[in-house]
N, C-alpha and C positions, 0 to 999 in steps of 0.2 A: 504494500500500500504506500502510495506517495503522500508524504506529510506536507502540509502547507508550510511555506517559508516565512520564518519570523526573524527579523533583524533586530538585534539588541545592541544599542550603543552603550559605551561605558562598560563593556563586558569584563574588562580586567579589574574592575573595582569591587568593593564589598557587596553592593546590591547586585551588580551585574553578574557576579559569580553565582549568587543564589538564583538569579533568573535563569541562567544557563542550566543549572542543575534541575530546576523545576520544569523547564520548558521542553527538554529533550524527549520527554515521553509522548508528547502530542504534536510537536513541531519539528521541522527541519531547521535547526538553529544556526544562524549566521551571526557570529560574535564579533562586533566591531570594537576596536580599541587599539591602544598603543602598547598594551601589555598582553602577553598570552595567558591563557587559562589552562595550565598544563594537566590538571587532574579532572577535567570534565570531558568525558568521552562523548563521541558522536556529534560534536559541534564542528562547524567549519569556521576557522579563524579568518577574519577580514581585517588586516592591518590598515588603519586609516586614522587621520586626524580630522575631527569633525569641523575644525575651523578652516580646512582646505576645501574651498568650494568645488574645484574641479574634481578632486578625489572623491568627494561626497557624491557628486553627480555620477561618477563612474561606478560607484558602489551600487547606487540604485539601478543603473542601467544593467549591470552585470548580475546582481543578485535577484532583481525583480521581486522584492519582498511582497508578501501578501498581508503583512501587518508589521508594525514597528513599535517597540518600547524604547523610548528615549530616556535612558538612565544616566547618560554621561553628564558630568557636572564638575565645575571647580567648586568644591563644596566646603572648603575651609573658610569661614567668615573672615578670619584675620588675614589670610592670604589675599582674599578678594579686596579687602579694605586697602591693602598695601599695593595691589596691582589691579586697579579697576578696569583698565583696558583689556587685560587678559580675561578678567571675569566677564566683561561684556561680550567678548568674542565667543566664549564657551557657553555661558549661561543664558545669553540673550540672542545674539546674532545667529549662532549655529542652530538654536532651537527653532527660530523662524524659518530658516532654510529647510530644515528637516520637515517642519510642518507643511511648507509649500510643496515639497517633493511628494509627501503623502497625499496632499489634496489633489495634486495633478494626477497621481496614480489611482486615486479613489480607494485608498486602503485605510484601515483603522490605525490610529496613532494614540498611544498612551504616553503622556509626558509626566515625569516625576518632578513635582514642585516641592515646596517646603513649608513647614509650620512657621518659618521665620519671615514669611510675608506679613506677619502680625507683630505688633509692638510689645505684646505680652502684658498689657494692663487690664484687659477685660476678658479673661478666660472663663469657661471653655469656649473655643471658637467654633462657630458653625460656618458652613460654606457660604451663607448669605452675608456674613459679616464683612464690612469693608476692609480691604487690606491697608496696612499701616506700617510698612517696613522701616527699620531704623538703621540698617546696615547696607553696605554696597551689595552684599550677597542677596539680602532680602529684597532690595529694590530691583535688582536684575531679575530675580525670579518672578516678582510681581509684574514687571514689565513684560517678561516673556509670556506669562499667562495671558495678559491683555492682548498683546500683538499676535500670539498664536491663535487666540479665539477669532481674531479678525481674519487671519490668513487661512485658517482651517477650522471652520465652525464645528466640524465633526470630531475634532480632537477631544480626547478625554484627559482631564487634568487631575492628577492625584497628588494631593499635598501630604507629604510624609514627615514623620517626626524624627527624633533621634533614633537611629537604627543600630542594632547590635547583631553580630553574627561572625561567621568564619569565612576567611578567604586566604588562599595560599600566599597572596601578595601582601597581606597585612589585614588587620581586623578593625581599623578605625578606633573609636573610643574604647570598645571592649578589648580589642587586641592589645592596645597600648597599656590598658589597665592591668590585664592579666600578666603581661610581660613585666611591668613595673613591680607588681606584687611578687611575682615569681623570682625576681632578682633582688629581693630584699628592700625595695623602695617603699616610700611612704607618700603616696600621692595625695595632693591637696585638691579637694573637690568642692564645688559651690553648693551651699545649702539653700540658696535662693534663686537658682535657675531651674525652673520646673518644665518638664516635658512629659509626653505620653509615649515612652519608648516602645518599639515593636521589633521583633526579630526580622532579619532579612528573609528568612525562609517563609514566614507568614506574609510579609509584604510582597514577596515574589508571587505567591499564589494569588494574592489579591489583585496585583497588577495584571496578571494573566486573565483573571476573570473580568477585569474592567475593559478589556478589548471588546467585550460584547455590549458595552454601554456608551455608545458614541455621544459626544456633545456635552457630557456631564463634567462637573467639578465635584470631587469627593475628597473627604478627609479619611486617612487610613492610619489613625493613631492606635496605640495600645489601650488597655483597659485601666491602667493605673497612671495617675499623675504623681510623679516623683521627682525629687531633685537629683542632680548628679551625685551629691553626697550619699543620698539614700541608695542610689544605684550601686555606688561603690561598696556600701555595707553589704548589700545582697551578694555582690561578687566575692567579697572577703569571706562571707559565710559559706558560700558554695565551694570555695577553695580551702575551707577549714582553717582560716586565718583569723586572728583577733580583730575586732572592730577598730581597735586603737591604731591599726595600721593605716586607716583612712583618716586624713586630717581635714576637718571642716574649715571652710573659708567662705567669706561673703564676696559678692560681686564688687563691692566698693573697695575691697582691700587690694585689688590687683588692677593695674592699668594694662589694657589690651588695645590693639589697633581697632578692633570692631566692637561697637557697643552690643550688649547682650539683652535680649528680651527676657524679662523675669519669669513669665509663665505663659507659655504658648500651648497649653493643653488643648487638644483637639476633641471636638464632639464628632464621633465617627458613626453615628447611627445610620446615616444614609448609606454608607458603604456596607454596613452590617446587613441592612435590609436587602442589599444586592448580593449577599453571599460572602462578604469579607469576614473572616474569623481571625482576630488578633491572637487567639490562643491565651493560655495561662502564662502570665509574665514569668513566674518563677520557673516553670517547666521549660519554657523556651530559652530562658537565660542559662539554665543548667545544661541544656542540650548544646548550646553554643560553646560554653566553657569546656565541656567534655571534648569537643572537637579539637580544641587547642591542646588539651592534655594528651589526646590520642595521636 
């Protein structure tokens, strides 16, 4: 049986890796990125930089995808704040080009946006709440949403929270935390930066399901609103380490390039009605940590 062709951008990243793992059972996966994904079988790697217009056009002409999940991003707010042109090229301009390509081909597109399109002062946020970004990263994601909707009204916009999971190239916040704790470090984590974290495995399943929901904007957060400090305590417990290994710190105690939204908890009931299941936070976190131990 010939499987439909799915193009995943950002396939070398944390979320992209989980998407590749989840999609291979029902799709012929074309993984676009600048890094390989060595331990995901049955995918076809497509080396490309999404900011290269000509190369991106060649990819669409060659692969002829039947659906696209656009997960590529410059996702570190501090880096975006320090390099706004690079952030705009990846997070905004490339998104619009991909949206136009999908519109021209008449195929489904799911775009991964962020909870950081909100300023964090009026949680929990619903899809109908006005965006209010306070960082370069958040502003570029919010602008990408608006311009993508104009260029491709059928695109599905999925706002994602802090994510945790496993990837061979590194694990983002969780991977850094596990490494720091494993090597005797004492990480300092914010007590007043609140998110609704979700595992990349459950996010990947939700994004694949949203390919069937054209034109919507949905929130795909987890079931618990917790601080990064509380997240760290859960990780320490799962690793059988004392809670004292996690040092509490407040946002005002540290100067960073990008301002932080204090509480961007997402109301994800719309996505849940459409079949999104964030899963149990503790179980999914333990599963992710176990993959690093393994």
